[in-house]
Every structure is written in C-alpha cells, then in structure tokens.
C-alpha positions as CSV (number, residue, x, y, z in Angstrom):
1,M,-0.1,0.0,0.1
2,S,1.3,3.1,-1.2
3,D,1.9,6.0,1.8
4,L,-0.9,8.3,-0.4
5,T,-3.2,5.7,0.6
6,H,-2.1,5.1,4.2
7,E,-2.5,8.9,4.3
8,L,-6.0,8.9,2.7
9,I,-7.2,6.2,5.4
10,Y,-5.8,8.0,8.1
11,D,-7.3,11.5,7.5
12,Q,-10.8,9.6,6.9
13,Y,-10.2,7.9,10.0
14,M,-9.5,11.0,11.6
15,K,-12.6,13.0,10.1
16,L,-14.8,9.6,11.0
17,L,-13.7,10.3,14.7
18,H,-14.2,14.1,14.6
19,L,-17.8,13.6,13.1
20,N,-18.5,11.2,15.8
21,E,-17.6,13.4,18.7
22,Q,-20.1,15.8,16.9
23,R,-23.1,13.0,16.5
24,A,-22.3,12.3,20.4
25,D,-23.0,15.7,21.2
26,T,-26.5,16.3,18.8
27,D,-27.4,13.0,20.2
28,I,-27.9,13.7,23.7
29,Q,-29.7,17.0,22.2
30,E,-32.1,14.6,20.1
31,F,-32.6,12.9,23.4
32,L,-33.2,15.8,25.8
33,N,-35.5,17.3,22.7
34,Q,-37.7,14.1,22.9
35,A,-38.2,14.2,27.0
36,T,-40.9,17.1,27.9
37,G,-41.4,19.0,30.8
38,E,-40.4,18.0,34.4
39,Q,-39.1,14.9,32.8
40,G,-37.0,16.8,30.4
41,K,-35.5,18.7,33.0
42,L,-34.7,15.9,35.2
43,L,-32.6,14.1,32.5
44,P,-29.1,13.3,32.5
45,R,-27.2,16.0,30.5
46,N,-24.7,13.2,29.2
47,M,-24.4,10.2,27.3
48,T,-22.5,8.4,30.1
49,S,-25.6,8.6,32.5
50,I,-27.9,7.5,30.0
51,H,-25.8,4.8,29.6
52,V,-25.8,3.5,33.0
53,I,-29.9,4.1,33.2
54,D,-29.7,1.4,30.1
55,C,-27.2,-1.1,31.7
56,I,-29.3,-1.0,34.7
57,G,-32.8,-1.1,32.9
58,Q,-31.1,-4.4,30.8
59,H,-29.4,-6.1,33.6
60,E,-31.8,-5.1,37.0
61,P,-30.9,-5.9,39.6
62,I,-27.1,-5.2,39.6
63,N,-24.7,-3.7,41.2
64,N,-21.8,-1.0,41.5
65,S,-19.4,-3.6,40.5
66,A,-20.9,-5.0,37.5
67,I,-22.2,-1.6,35.9
68,A,-18.7,-1.0,35.9
69,K,-17.8,-4.3,34.4
70,K,-19.8,-4.2,31.8
71,M,-19.6,-0.6,31.1
72,N,-15.6,-0.4,31.1
73,L,-15.3,2.4,33.8
74,S,-14.0,3.1,37.4
75,K,-16.4,1.8,40.4
76,A,-15.4,5.5,41.5
77,N,-17.2,7.1,38.5
78,I,-20.4,4.8,38.3
79,T,-20.8,5.7,42.1
80,K,-20.8,9.4,41.2
81,I,-23.1,9.0,38.5
82,T,-25.2,6.9,40.3
83,A,-25.9,9.2,42.8
84,K,-26.8,11.8,40.4
85,L,-29.6,9.3,38.9
86,L,-30.7,8.7,43.0
87,E,-31.1,12.2,43.5
88,A,-33.2,12.7,40.3
89,D,-35.0,9.6,41.3
90,L,-34.2,7.6,38.3
91,I,-33.0,4.9,39.8
92,K,-33.8,3.2,43.0
93,R,-31.1,1.4,45.6
94,F,-31.7,-1.5,47.6
95,Q,-30.5,-4.6,49.1
96,L,-31.2,-8.7,48.9
97,T,-32.8,-10.3,52.2
98,D,-29.6,-12.7,52.0
99,N,-27.3,-10.0,51.5
100,K,-27.2,-6.9,53.2
101,K,-23.6,-5.9,52.3
102,E,-24.3,-5.6,48.5
103,V,-26.1,-2.8,46.9
104,Y,-28.3,-3.0,44.1
105,F,-30.2,-1.0,41.6
106,R,-33.3,-0.7,39.8
107,L,-34.9,1.6,37.3
108,T,-37.7,3.9,38.9
109,P,-40.5,4.5,37.1
110,K,-39.1,7.8,35.5
111,G,-35.6,5.7,34.9
112,R,-37.8,3.4,32.7
113,Q,-39.1,6.3,30.7
114,V,-35.6,7.4,29.7
115,F,-34.6,3.8,29.3
116,E,-37.5,3.2,26.7
117,M,-37.1,6.2,25.0
118,H,-33.2,5.2,24.7
119,E,-34.1,1.8,23.3
120,A,-36.2,3.6,20.7
121,I,-33.4,5.9,19.4
122,H,-31.0,3.1,19.5
123,K,-33.4,0.8,17.5
124,R,-34.0,3.5,14.9
125,K,-30.3,4.0,14.7
126,E,-29.7,0.3,14.4
127,Q,-31.6,0.1,11.2
128,Q,-30.1,3.3,9.7
129,F,-27.0,1.5,10.1
130,Y,-28.4,-1.6,8.6
131,Q,-29.3,-0.2,5.6
132,F,-26.7,1.8,5.2
133,L,-24.6,-1.5,5.1
134,D,-26.6,-2.8,2.6
135,R,-24.6,-1.0,0.3
136,F,-21.7,-3.3,0.4
137,T,-21.1,-6.8,-0.6
138,E,-21.0,-9.4,1.5
139,M,-17.6,-9.8,1.1
140,E,-17.0,-5.7,1.7
141,R,-18.8,-6.2,5.0
142,H,-16.7,-8.9,5.7
143,A,-13.6,-6.9,5.3
144,I,-15.3,-4.2,7.3
145,L,-16.0,-6.2,10.1
146,K,-12.4,-7.8,10.2
147,F,-11.4,-3.7,10.2
148,L,-13.3,-3.0,12.9
149,R,-12.8,-5.8,15.1
150,E,-8.6,-5.5,14.9
151,L,-9.3,-1.7,15.3
152,T,-11.0,-2.2,18.4
153,M,-8.2,-4.3,19.9
154,Q,-5.5,-2.2,19.0
155,I,-8.0,0.8,21.0
156,K,-8.4,-1.8,23.5
157,E,-4.5,-2.5,23.8
158,E,-3.3,0.8,23.7
159,L,-5.6,1.8,26.4
160,A,-4.2,-1.0,28.8
161,E,-0.7,0.0,28.3
162,R,-1.9,3.9,29.0
163,Q,-3.9,2.5,32.2
164,G,-0.8,0.7,33.1
165,T,1.8,3.6,32.6
166,L,-0.9,5.9,34.5
167,R,-0.7,3.1,37.6
168,E,2.9,2.9,37.5
169,E,3.3,6.9,37.5
170,R,1.4,7.2,41.0
C-alpha cells in the first residue's frame, strides 16, 4: 500500500472520529428534545449517565461493580453517576434480604421512561445503520468487520498500556 493510501485512510479515520464526537453531541440533544416538561428537566445531561440507566435497565437488579465492569468504567465513576441518578429519582437502591452488604439498583418509573426512550433511539439508529451496510457486498462487509474488530483490539491494547503506565506513575 502506498504512503498516499495510508495518509488518505488516516485522514478519513480522523474525520470519522471528529464526526462521531459531533454526532454524540447531537444525540444527547435529540434525546433531551424528546423529553418534555418536568421529565426533560430531570434527565441526565451526558450520554454516560444515560448509558448507566440503560445498563441498569438491561441487567436489573445490578450492583456498582457489575455496572463498572459492563461499561468499562471505574467503580468511583459509577458511584458518582448513580448518586446523581438516585437524586434525580431515575434509579432506586436496595439490598437483597440474604445479602445486606451489597447494594443493587433498579429503575424507577421515571428511569424506565428514559430507558425506553433510549432504546427507541437505538433501534432507529440500528435500522439506519443496517440500511447503510446494505450498500456493500457480503465480501466488503466481511472486510469492514475484520477492520473494525482489529481496530477495536488495537484501541483496547493502547488503553490497557496507558492505564498500566498511569498506575506505575502514581
């Protein structure tokens, strides 16, 4: 592969990353626009909090550690987010009768509404994405899948290395 092709692929990759950031911003705005009145005022203002609601809704009852693991976030970060979600009455905490140490979370009715709105948006975006993929042949889709899997692994490895370096520096 020529240097020019490498540069073109890298440039396109960077454009994709920037557009993805912009889309994330518009996704949260779209989500907030769908909520009305008091419900809209109480919604989290970032996608991570909404994704925590989604994680709880998909796996309830679920505890802090399991949320952190499923979302690849720190327990401290999840603790901060769940505290805000509790305050906004989007989730509730409870303990199992046979285990008083562990705290679990469930969605409140308000949290269930947020979860369902989020699910509807994801379903719509998933259908749009499938329609986009239909433009490619089966062989091209296999190449795309291979590329995305390998890129994902590369990014995971880089993050693991960085996190290891950060721990060593502390």
